C-alpha positions, -999 to +999 in steps of 0.1 A: +001+000-001+013+035-010+021+061+018+015+097+011+030+122+033+018+158+029+037+187+044+014+219+047+013+252+061-021+266+076-013+300+062-010+285+027-039+287+005-022+263-019-016+239+009-055+238+017-061+229-020-034+201-020-048+187+013-084+187-002-069+171-034-054+141-013-085+137+009-108+133-020-084+110-039-082+087-010-120+082-014-111+067-049-078+049-040-066+031-010-034+044+005-021+058+039-022+095+043-003+115+068-007+152+069+018+175+089+016+212+094+051+226+093+044+250+122+042+220+146+074+204+160+067+172+143+061+189+108+093+209+112+112+178+119+097+162+087+108+195+067+143+188+080+142+150+072+132+157+036+153+187+032+125+210+021+119+246+029+086+253+010+051+240+012+032+221+000+051+191-003+038+156-015+060+129-005+049+093-018+070+061-004+096+083+011+102+102-023+094+138-028+070+137-059+053+171-060+062+206-046+031+226-048-001+212-067+000+176-078-002+169-115-034+150-118-019+127-146+011+119-127-008+110-096-026+083-117+005+071-131+020+067-098-010+048-083-012+027-115+023+013-109+011-002-077+004-040-087 
């Protein structure tokens, strides 16, 4: 099962859009979704771990896949790869 990690900032409108996208997409596909607000200690640690300094960031299976809004076609391709 794929694991999606989302790093967001509550002040960021784009983060809200990306969060909504993944919540809706989860109704369509089965995957683990973890969302971290970077203003929290845990979220800040995740930013350090993945060496990113902007939000939103989508990490799928430990690999940064999108900074900013996800490309829906690429998302579909990523989830089709799962056997």
